[in-house]
N, C-alpha and C positions, 0 to 999 in steps of 0.2 A: 503493500499500500503507500509507503513511502518511496519506494523510488514510482508508482505510478503518479503520485504529488508533485515529484522534484519533475515529472517530465512535462506534466500538464502546465506547474509553473513557467520552465521553459522554455514550453510551446508559448505561453499568455507573452510573455516579454521578449519574444523572437515577433510575435502578430506587431507587441507594441511598435517596437521597434521600426516596422515596416512601412505603418502609419504615419509614424512621427518622419522616418525618412519621405515617405513619399509626398506627407503636408509641407515638409522644407523647400521639395522641390519643384512642387507646385507653385509655392511663393516665388520661388526664384526665377524660374520662366514666366511669369506674370511681369515681375520686374521688369523682365528683359525683354515684353513681349514689343514688336514695335509694327505700327500700321502697314508700316509697307512691306512686310514680311508677312502676310497673310497664314494664320491657324488651318492647314491645312484637313487638321479633323472636324470643321464644323462646316455646318449646311452652308452658309454663306460663299464660303470656299465654292461652291459649284454655279453653274448659268447651265440651264437648261433652251437651245432657242429649235425653235421650227422655221427656218429657210425658204423660199420659195423660190430665191437667186441662186442662180444653176451655181453647183459647187468649186467650180473652178475661181469664180469670181465672190463668192463668200468665203471660202475657207482660208486665203491668205491674212485676210479682214483678222477672221476669229483669235485666228492664232497669234497675231498682233497684238491682239487684248488679250489673251493669254501671257506673253511675255510680258507685257508692260504693267497687271497686274495680279497676276498667280492664280487669276481664279479660274479653274478650268469648266471648259465650254466644251457641255456634250450638246450635238449639232443633230439635229434631224432634216434631209432634205428631200424638195419633192421629183417629184418622175416628169420629164417631159411632158408625160401624154397627161398628165390630170393636173398640172400645172396650175398651183396654187389652191384648186379645189379639192386638191388632197388631204393637205393638211390641214385647210381651214374644218373642212369633215372631222379632221382628226381633233380637233379644237373642241365640237359640238359634241363627238362620242368619248371624250374624258371630262365634258362639264362638270358631273360629280363627284372626278375626283381625278385634278388637275396636274398634271404631269410637264408642262410649258411654263415656262417663266416669259419667253419674248419670243410673239412671234414677228419675224423678218417678211414685211410679206412685200413680193416684187410691184405690184398693184395697191391699189388703195380703195377700190371699189368694194372690194370681201373683206377688208379692215373694217370700212363702215359698217356692214351687215352684222359684223362679230359685233361693234356697239349696241348695234339697233338689238340686238339680242340678248346683250347683257353678258358677254362671257370675255368682257374687259373692266380691267382698273384702271382710275388712272393715276398718272405722275407729275413730275415736274422737272425733270430735265436739266440744267441750267445753259447747257448746250441750245436748248431750244430755242430760246429768248434770240440768239441768229438769223431765224428762219422768218419770212415772212409771212402774216396769218392766216394766209391761205390755205401756205403748209403745215401748221397748226389746228389740233379740234380744239373748239373754243373751251371746253370742260377738259381736254387733259389728257383725253384717252388714244389720241393716235399723232403722232409726227410722221410729216415726207419728210423727205429729202433724194438726191439723185435722180432726177430726172433720166427717162427716155422718151425719146418721139416712137410713134406708129407712125410708117413711115412707106413708100412703096421701093423695092429693088425689083430693079429691069436688069435684062439683059442687053449689055448695045450690042450685042453682033442681029440678035435677032430681031430690034425692035431700032427703025430709023429714027431720027434722032428729032423730025416731025413729027413722029408719030406716037411720041412718047407722052405717058399716060400723065395728068397732073391733078387727079383728083381720083379717089376710092371709090367716086361714082365709074371712073372708068375701065375700073371690073366686067363692068359689066357691057362695054365694045364687042359686038357682035364678030369685030376684026380676030379677038383674041377668044374664040369659044374654042374651052378646052384647053386650053392655055396659059389662065392666068392661076391664081391657088392662094388659100387664107388655110390657118392652123384652125382644129377643129372650134367651132366657138362656143364650146362648152365651159371653156377651161383657160383660164390664165389672161392676158391681155386681151385676148382675141376676143372673149368674153367681155369683157369689162370696155371692151371699145362696142361693141352691139348693144352692150346696156345706155352707153353712153349715147349713143345713138337713136335709140327706144327715147332716150330724156330728151333729147336739143329738139331731134327732127320730129318728134310725137311718134306714134304708136303705127297709125295709117302708113306714114314714110315710110317708115325702119323696114315694115314688113314689105312695104315693096319694093325697095331694097334689094332684099334677100328675098323676093320670088326673082325677080330678073337675074338676079347672082347666080341662083341655082339654073334658069332656063340659060346661061351661059356656060353653064356645063364645067361650073368652076372646082377645081381640085380641093379636096380638103384631106389636108396635111394630118400629121402627128404635133407638128407643135412649128414656131416661129423659125427656128433655126433649120428644119427640114427646109420649109417654104422659101429661106437666103440660098443654101446648099443647093435648090435643084434648079430655083433661077441661075445661079454661077454656073453649073454644069450643062445649061443649055437643054432643060429639061421643059421647063416653063419659063413664058415669054415674059412676065412679070410676075409678083407673088404682094398682099400686103405681109408685112412683118415688124419690129421693132430693130430701132437703130443700132441693141448691143451687138445683134443676128446680122446685119447689114453691114455693118464696118469689117466685121473680122474679116468679111468675102471679099470687101473693095480693098483692103489692105493690104491683104494676101495677092490681089493683081489679076483677081479675076475680070472679064469683060462684064461688069456690074457698076452703076451710077443708083446712088440713093437719092429717092421725091418725095421731097414733104408736100403731102396732098394737100391739093385745098389752100395751101399757104399765102395766096396773093391777097391782093383787095377783093376780087368777087368770091372768092369759096368760102367756106364754110371753117375752116379754119384748121391747123392739123392738130390732134389728139396728144398733150406732152401725158405720163403717165410716172409720178415719183411713188420710190418704194415710198412703206412706210413702216414706223415701228409700232408695237404697243406690248402693255404689259398684260400678260394671260391674267384671269381673275383666277382669284385663290390659287397661284402658282409658287412651288415649294420656297422658291429662293428670290421672293421679293427685290430684297433690298440690292443684292448682284444682279436680277435681271435690269433696276433703273441705271446702277452705273453700265451694265452694259449698252443700254439705248444711249444714254451721257455720250460714251469713248464713240457710236457710231455717228451717231449728228455731228462728232467734231468736224474741224476743217483738213486734219490731213485725211479722214477717213475719204472725204469727198470729194478729195483728192487721188488716194489711191482708186475708186473710183474713176476718176473722170482720166487719171494716165496710163490705166491700166486695160487690155482685150476690151471691155466691155464699153468702152469709152462714155460711160453717161455722165450726165449735165446738174452739176452746181447750182443747187438754187440757197445757199445761203446768202444772207446780206453781204454786197461790197467782194466778194470773191474774189481773189487772183490764179485761180485756175481756171485755163485755158479749153474751151472745150473743144473737142476734136469732132463733133457734129454741131449742127446749128440747135440754137438754143430758144424761146420763145420769147427775144427781144431780136429776134432775125426774122419771124416769118408771122403768120396770123395764126395766133391757137384756137385752137375749139371752145369757146366759150359755153363751159357745162360745170354742173352745180351736179358736182360727186354725189351730191346726197340726197340728190335726184335720180341720180343713174342707180343707186344703193337699190333705192325704192323699186328701179323698172328691173332689176335684175332677173327675178324670178320669172315675170312677165315675158322678155325676152329668151330667156331658156326655155321656157314654156314653146313659144311660138317656134325656135330654132329646132328643137327637135318634133315635135308634133309637124312640122308644114316643109323643113326646111332640109332636113336629113333624115325624111322618110326613104 
């Protein structure tokens, strides 16, 4: 019995020593802790981002955020065939148990739809004050930056100069029946473009445009990049796409021209679409999420996107970064209320599904 009591006493002493040592180590670590050296064991050292921007464009920027802040980024990218909508539906599906902190959308209409559905929460990144009011949600639910234009990419070997299109309505020109293309208009910026047309032209005129487009045997392709590639390869005369996909073909020396449709004084205007950032309601790491949003709104990120292969258009006030594509200051822009376009999205998608893609 004495031996057992001795063993117990020794064990208790050992345990007390271990607890005291652990406490001293904790105090020591706390005294030496620096905000510049994030604690890798705390939840705020991780941020989950869903991004519809092409991985090749977004990944280097997210890696820079990791290197700058020490916060690990877990990124989920969208596929070309379900661009934007795939991630939007995932956020909807996870609403009872959100897994995403930041939604980095490559357009704006579906971001506004998520806000309308109560799936976003407001935040106040400091960098947002550097952007004009039209690129900031008045309630702080989303922030726009780094725009792209919806353009026509034309094969210059196939289309003589005097016959080149100047408007999206030239996609209905019977001279090019079966030789023009668009991305599937239920996804990505093409779906947003159709919603914007329903909002600006009105439902009857937008439907008539789609009827004429269908009658002209437009080719429906997997995505905007495919549209640009098909034109550059000479398999299409021209197609509707985004500047980031078109400029890659242009700068690689392909026989193409980028046309900003309806950008003259008589046209309805070229549509410019910003990227948007939003904090998902109930996301697991909101503080880290707001830090990521603030970082993505910085001048250095817009510069990276402008100088990189996607050639995106800086929207910050007084930006010193030169754009490699035309900006809203250089061509007439489509006067669209994106909030109305968000409300028109379902109606446009329903018509497209029932009458355009049937």
